[in-house]
C-alpha positions as CSV (number, residue, x, y, z in Angstrom):
1,M,40.3,-1.1,-9.9
2,E,42.5,2.0,-10.5
3,V,44.9,0.7,-7.8
4,V,45.2,-2.7,-9.5
5,V,45.9,-1.1,-12.9
6,T,48.5,1.2,-11.3
7,I,50.3,-1.7,-9.6
8,A,50.2,-3.8,-12.8
9,Y,51.6,-0.9,-14.8
10,Y,54.4,-0.3,-12.2
11,F,55.5,-4.0,-12.4
12,F,55.3,-4.0,-16.2
13,I,57.6,-0.9,-16.4
14,R,59.9,-2.4,-13.8
15,M,60.2,-5.6,-15.7
16,I,61.1,-3.8,-18.9
17,F,63.6,-1.2,-17.6
18,V,64.9,-2.7,-14.3
19,D,64.6,-6.5,-14.1
20,F,65.3,-7.5,-17.7
21,K,66.8,-4.2,-18.8
22,W,65.3,-4.5,-22.3
23,L,65.3,-0.7,-22.7
24,K,67.3,2.0,-21.1
25,F,65.3,4.3,-18.9
26,N,66.5,7.5,-20.4
27,M,64.7,10.9,-20.8
28,F,62.7,9.8,-23.8
29,W,61.3,6.6,-22.2
30,Q,60.7,8.5,-19.0
31,F,58.6,10.9,-20.9
32,I,56.7,8.0,-22.6
33,V,56.1,6.1,-19.4
34,F,54.9,9.1,-17.3
35,G,53.0,10.4,-20.3
36,I,51.0,7.2,-20.8
37,Y,50.2,7.1,-17.1
38,L,49.2,10.8,-17.1
39,A,47.0,10.2,-20.2
40,A,45.4,7.2,-18.4
41,V,44.7,9.3,-15.3
42,L,43.1,12.1,-17.4
43,T,41.0,9.6,-19.3
44,E,39.8,8.1,-16.0
45,V,39.0,11.5,-14.4
46,V,37.8,13.4,-17.4
47,G,36.5,10.9,-19.9
48,L,35.3,8.0,-17.8
49,G,34.4,10.0,-14.7
50,Q,32.3,12.6,-16.6
51,Y,30.6,10.5,-19.2
52,T,30.6,7.0,-17.8
53,P,30.3,7.6,-14.1
54,Y,31.0,4.7,-11.8
55,S,29.6,3.8,-8.4
56,E,30.7,1.3,-5.7
57,T,27.6,2.0,-3.7
58,T,24.9,0.0,-5.5
59,Y,22.1,-2.0,-3.8
60,V,19.2,-4.1,-5.0
61,Q,16.0,-2.7,-3.6
62,A,12.4,-3.9,-3.4
63,Y,9.2,-2.9,-1.7
64,V,9.2,-3.9,2.0
65,I,5.7,-4.0,3.6
66,P,5.2,-4.2,7.4
67,M,2.3,-6.6,7.9
68,A,0.0,-5.8,10.9
69,P,-3.4,-7.1,12.0
70,E,-6.4,-4.8,11.6
71,Y,-7.6,-5.8,15.1
72,G,-5.7,-7.0,18.2
73,G,-6.1,-10.4,19.8
74,I,-4.5,-13.9,20.0
75,L,-2.5,-15.1,17.0
76,K,-4.1,-18.4,16.0
77,K,-1.9,-19.7,13.2
78,V,1.1,-18.7,11.0
79,H,0.7,-20.0,7.5
80,V,4.1,-19.1,6.0
81,K,7.8,-19.9,6.7
82,S,10.6,-17.5,6.5
83,N,12.1,-16.9,3.0
84,V,9.6,-19.2,1.3
85,Q,7.9,-17.7,-1.8
86,V,4.1,-17.0,-1.6
87,K,1.6,-15.7,-4.1
88,K,-0.5,-12.6,-3.9
89,G,-3.6,-13.4,-1.8
90,D,-2.1,-16.3,0.1
91,T,-2.8,-16.2,3.9
92,L,0.2,-15.1,5.9
93,F,-1.2,-15.4,9.4
94,Q,-4.6,-15.8,11.1
95,M,-5.9,-14.0,14.2
96,D,-8.4,-15.7,16.4
97,P,-11.8,-15.1,14.6
98,S,-14.1,-16.3,17.4
99,E,-15.3,-12.9,18.6
100,F,-15.9,-11.7,15.0
101,Q,-17.7,-14.9,14.1
102,Y,-20.0,-14.4,17.1
103,R,-20.7,-10.9,15.8
104,V,-21.6,-12.3,12.4
105,N,-24.0,-14.8,14.0
106,E,-25.6,-12.0,16.0
107,M,-26.1,-9.8,12.9
108,E,-27.6,-12.7,11.0
109,A,-30.1,-13.2,13.8
110,K,-30.9,-9.5,13.8
111,L,-31.4,-9.6,10.1
112,S,-33.9,-12.4,10.5
113,A,-35.6,-10.5,13.2
114,S,-35.8,-7.4,11.0
115,G,-37.6,-9.5,8.4
116,T,-40.1,-10.6,11.1
117,N,-40.6,-7.0,12.2
118,V,-41.4,-6.0,8.6
119,S,-44.0,-8.7,8.4
120,I,-45.5,-7.5,11.7
121,L,-45.6,-3.9,10.4
122,S,-47.4,-5.2,7.3
123,E,-50.0,-6.8,9.5
124,Q,-50.3,-3.7,11.6
125,V,-50.9,-1.6,8.5
126,A,-53.7,-4.0,7.4
127,E,-55.2,-3.9,10.9
128,A,-55.1,-0.1,10.9
129,R,-56.8,0.1,7.5
130,A,-59.5,-2.3,8.8
131,E,-60.0,-0.1,11.9
132,I,-60.4,2.9,9.7
133,S,-63.0,1.2,7.7
134,I,-64.9,0.3,10.9
135,S,-64.5,3.8,12.2
136,Q,-65.8,5.3,8.9
137,A,-68.8,3.0,9.0
138,A,-69.4,3.9,12.7
139,L,-69.2,7.6,11.9
140,K,-71.6,7.2,9.0
141,T,-74.1,5.4,11.2
142,A,-73.7,8.0,14.0
143,K,-74.4,10.8,11.5
144,M,-77.6,9.0,10.2
145,E,-78.9,8.4,13.7
146,Y,-78.1,12.0,14.6
147,E,-80.0,13.4,11.6
148,Q,-83.0,11.1,12.5
149,I,-83.1,12.2,16.1
150,L,-82.7,15.9,15.1
151,K,-85.6,15.6,12.7
152,A,-87.7,14.0,15.4
153,S,-86.8,16.7,17.9
154,K,-88.2,19.3,15.6
155,Q,-91.5,17.6,15.9
156,N,-91.2,17.4,19.7
157,A,-90.9,13.5,19.5
158,V,-87.7,13.3,21.5
159,A,-86.1,15.2,24.3
160,Q,-83.3,17.7,23.6
161,I,-81.0,15.8,25.8
162,T,-81.3,12.8,23.5
163,V,-80.3,15.0,20.6
164,E,-77.2,16.1,22.4
165,Q,-76.2,12.5,23.2
166,Y,-76.4,11.6,19.5
167,A,-74.3,14.6,18.7
168,I,-71.7,13.5,21.1
169,N,-71.7,10.0,19.5
170,V,-70.9,11.7,16.2
171,E,-68.0,13.6,17.6
172,N,-66.7,10.5,19.3
173,S,-66.8,8.6,16.0
174,K,-64.9,11.4,14.3
175,A,-62.2,11.4,17.0
176,Q,-61.9,7.6,16.7
177,L,-61.5,7.9,12.9
178,T,-58.8,10.5,13.4
179,R,-56.9,8.3,15.9
180,N,-57.1,5.3,13.5
181,Q,-55.9,7.4,10.6
182,A,-52.9,8.6,12.7
183,A,-52.1,5.0,13.6
184,L,-52.2,4.0,10.0
185,N,-49.9,6.9,9.0
186,S,-47.4,5.9,11.7
187,N,-47.4,2.2,10.6
188,L,-47.1,3.2,6.9
189,L,-44.2,5.5,7.7
190,A,-42.4,2.6,9.5
191,Y,-43.4,0.0,6.9
192,E,-42.7,2.1,3.7
193,S,-39.4,3.7,5.0
194,E,-36.7,2.4,2.6
195,T,-33.0,2.6,2.0
196,S,-31.7,1.6,-1.4
197,G,-35.0,0.0,-2.2
198,Q,-35.2,-2.0,1.0
199,P,-37.1,-1.4,4.3
200,T,-34.9,0.6,6.6
201,D,-34.7,-2.0,9.4
202,I,-33.6,-4.7,6.9
203,A,-31.2,-2.3,5.1
204,E,-29.6,-1.4,8.5
205,A,-29.4,-5.1,9.5
206,I,-27.8,-6.0,6.2
207,A,-25.2,-3.2,6.5
208,N,-24.3,-4.3,10.0
209,L,-24.0,-7.9,8.8
210,E,-21.7,-6.9,5.9
211,K,-19.6,-4.9,8.3
212,A,-19.3,-7.9,10.7
213,K,-18.4,-10.2,7.8
214,Y,-15.7,-7.7,6.6
215,N,-14.3,-7.6,10.1
216,L,-14.2,-11.4,10.2
217,T,-12.2,-11.5,6.9
218,Q,-9.7,-9.1,8.3
219,T,-8.6,-11.6,10.9
220,A,-6.8,-13.4,8.0
221,I,-3.9,-11.3,6.8
222,L,-3.1,-11.9,3.1
223,A,0.0,-11.4,1.0
224,P,-0.3,-8.0,-0.8
225,S,1.7,-9.2,-3.7
226,N,4.0,-12.0,-4.8
227,G,7.0,-12.2,-2.4
228,Y,8.2,-13.7,0.8
229,V,8.4,-13.1,4.6
230,T,11.8,-12.7,6.1
231,Y,13.1,-12.7,9.7
232,L,10.0,-14.4,11.0
233,Q,9.7,-14.0,14.8
234,I,6.1,-14.7,15.7
235,H,4.4,-17.9,17.1
236,P,0.8,-18.9,17.6
237,G,-0.6,-18.0,21.0
238,S,1.1,-14.6,21.1
239,F,-1.1,-11.6,22.0
240,I,-0.9,-9.0,19.2
241,R,-1.9,-5.4,19.6
242,M,-4.1,-3.7,17.0
243,K,-2.2,-2.5,13.9
244,Q,1.1,-3.6,15.4
245,P,3.5,-4.7,12.6
246,I,4.6,-8.2,13.4
247,M,5.9,-9.5,10.0
248,T,8.2,-8.1,7.3
249,F,7.0,-8.9,3.7
250,V,9.3,-8.4,0.8
251,S,7.6,-8.0,-2.6
252,T,9.2,-9.8,-5.5
253,D,7.0,-8.1,-8.2
254,E,9.6,-5.4,-8.8
255,Y,13.3,-5.0,-8.2
256,W,15.4,-1.9,-8.9
257,L,18.9,-0.6,-8.0
258,L,19.6,2.4,-5.8
259,T,23.0,3.9,-6.4
260,Q,25.1,6.8,-5.3
261,Y,27.0,8.8,-7.9
262,T,29.3,11.8,-7.2
263,Q,28.1,15.2,-8.2
264,F,31.1,15.3,-10.6
265,G,29.9,12.3,-12.4
266,V,26.1,12.6,-12.3
267,Q,25.8,15.9,-14.2
268,H,25.4,14.2,-17.6
269,V,23.2,11.4,-16.5
270,E,19.6,11.3,-17.9
271,P,16.7,8.9,-17.6
272,G,17.0,6.1,-20.2
273,D,20.9,5.9,-20.1
274,I,22.2,2.4,-20.3
275,C,23.9,0.8,-17.3
276,D,26.1,-2.2,-16.4
277,I,25.9,-3.7,-13.0
278,A,28.2,-6.3,-11.4
279,L,26.8,-7.8,-8.2
280,R,29.3,-9.4,-5.7
281,M,27.1,-12.5,-5.2
282,Y,27.4,-13.3,-9.0
283,P,31.1,-13.2,-9.9
284,G,31.8,-12.7,-13.6
285,E,28.1,-11.8,-14.4
286,I,27.1,-8.4,-15.8
287,F,23.5,-7.2,-15.5
288,S,22.2,-4.5,-17.8
289,G,19.8,-1.8,-16.9
290,Q,18.5,1.7,-17.6
291,V,18.4,4.9,-15.5
292,E,14.8,5.5,-14.3
293,E,15.2,8.5,-12.1
294,I,17.8,10.8,-10.6
295,Y,16.9,12.2,-7.2
296,W,17.9,15.8,-7.6
297,S,17.9,16.5,-3.9
298,S,19.9,15.7,-0.8
299,G,19.0,15.5,2.9
300,N,22.2,17.2,3.8
301,A,20.9,20.4,2.2
302,Q,17.6,20.4,4.1
303,G,17.3,22.9,6.9
304,E,15.5,22.3,10.1
305,I,13.0,24.6,11.8
306,G,14.5,25.9,15.1
307,G,15.3,28.9,17.1
308,R,19.0,28.9,16.5
309,I,21.5,29.1,13.7
310,P,23.2,25.7,13.0
311,T,26.9,25.5,13.6
312,E,29.4,24.7,10.9
313,N,29.9,21.2,12.2
314,E,26.1,20.6,11.7
315,I,26.2,21.6,8.1
316,Q,27.7,18.8,6.0
317,P,27.7,19.3,2.2
318,A,26.5,16.3,0.1
319,N,28.9,14.7,-2.3
320,T,26.5,12.4,-4.1
321,F,23.1,12.1,-5.6
322,M,20.9,9.0,-5.6
323,V,20.1,7.3,-8.9
324,R,17.4,4.7,-9.4
325,I,18.1,2.0,-12.0
326,K,15.8,-0.6,-13.5
327,V,17.6,-3.9,-13.8
328,N,17.1,-6.4,-16.6
329,E,17.0,-9.8,-14.8
330,K,18.9,-12.8,-16.1
331,E,17.6,-16.3,-16.0
332,G,19.4,-18.4,-13.4
333,F,20.6,-15.3,-11.5
334,P,17.7,-14.1,-9.3
335,L,18.0,-10.7,-7.8
336,R,18.1,-10.7,-4.0
337,F,16.9,-7.8,-1.9
338,G,19.9,-6.1,-0.3
339,A,22.5,-7.6,-2.7
340,S,25.3,-5.1,-3.4
341,G,27.8,-4.4,-6.1
342,I,29.1,-1.8,-8.5
343,S,27.6,-0.1,-11.5
344,A,28.4,2.3,-14.4
345,I,26.2,4.5,-16.5
346,Y,27.0,5.2,-20.1
347,T,25.7,8.7,-20.9
348,K,24.6,9.7,-24.4
349,N,27.7,11.9,-24.8
350,A,30.1,9.1,-24.1
351,I,32.3,8.0,-27.0
352,D,32.8,4.3,-27.9
353,V,36.4,4.0,-26.6
354,V,35.4,5.4,-23.2
355,I,32.5,3.1,-23.0
356,F,34.7,0.1,-23.9
357,L,37.3,1.0,-21.2
358,R,34.5,1.3,-18.6
359,Q,33.0,-2.0,-19.7
360,L,36.4,-3.6,-19.4
361,E,36.8,-2.2,-15.9
362,I,33.3,-3.4,-14.8
363,Q,34.0,-6.9,-16.2
364,S,37.4,-7.1,-14.5
365,E,35.9,-6.0,-11.2
366,S,33.2,-8.7,-11.6
367,F,35.8,-11.5,-12.2
368,L,37.7,-10.3,-9.1
369,N,34.6,-11.2,-7.1
370,Y,35.7,-14.9,-7.5
371,I,38.5,-14.1,-5.0
372,Y,39.0,-11.7,-2.1
373,N,39.4,-8.2,-3.5
374,P,41.6,-6.2,-1.1
375,F,41.1,-3.0,-3.1
376,R,37.4,-2.6,-2.4
């Protein structure tokens, strides 16, 4: 824009002093002509450059999300088309779910079997308790018989060997009762074992079933936000590796501008400063915005770990800092990811006349987008 103004000023002066000779180009008018130009240059460099910095490197940015399947396999169906808007939660593409559906069916069968096993354990507990009751009764009978035989032996009514046999019967009944109690404890341990208030077998089967159902849902890849897919290159039937990005998703929930400002002009910029933006795709239109963040860092200044000192050619000083700008969208002029243009920031220390001059320059540049601009 400065070149355009300089050329226009040159032809204006030429028209007055050379072509039409309305005035004589004497010392006085030479001082006025060059003084005006010098004042304009100083205003551009000192006033506009310091307090209303200007950038020709301005891009519309958005979140770009690589979409990849959780598991590898055959791509069954693509549900979207390139550059067609979709809503959050819409299906983007579907992997073949057959293997995971089989797994869900298997886990459902195991859950049913676990319920049957619990019923069997319940019956085994009841049987073990019945066996204990029988063993207790048998032990009681054996003890009574032993006491009777022992009493009779003291009166020499029975032989000593018979007493010993009845004593053995008592010990055998005790041993049987002990075995039956151990069996009951084992069955109770299996039957009463719980996880989160459910029998362990059932809880484990439910957990495996839920995991299988989750894996099945992951075969359908959903849109993480409102947006669109761009540069679509996949087709059903393709074999896709696990977690391999195969689709580029551009979110439309949030747009912002990323700009580069010279270190000379960015020193007075603060978050909240007002901005004007002119995008090349919308000639004559001016978007407003606010500074969100200044990235006070530069990759050029970052050193690398190594065993040698870098040469002077490898050290390149940075000339700019990146600034993030929140754009106020205009109805009928949608922001497009990657659109470029120019921008200017009006710092809090800028006076009205300087702001007006920068606004005039931005608006003029925007109108030049209607035609080819050789000065860009």
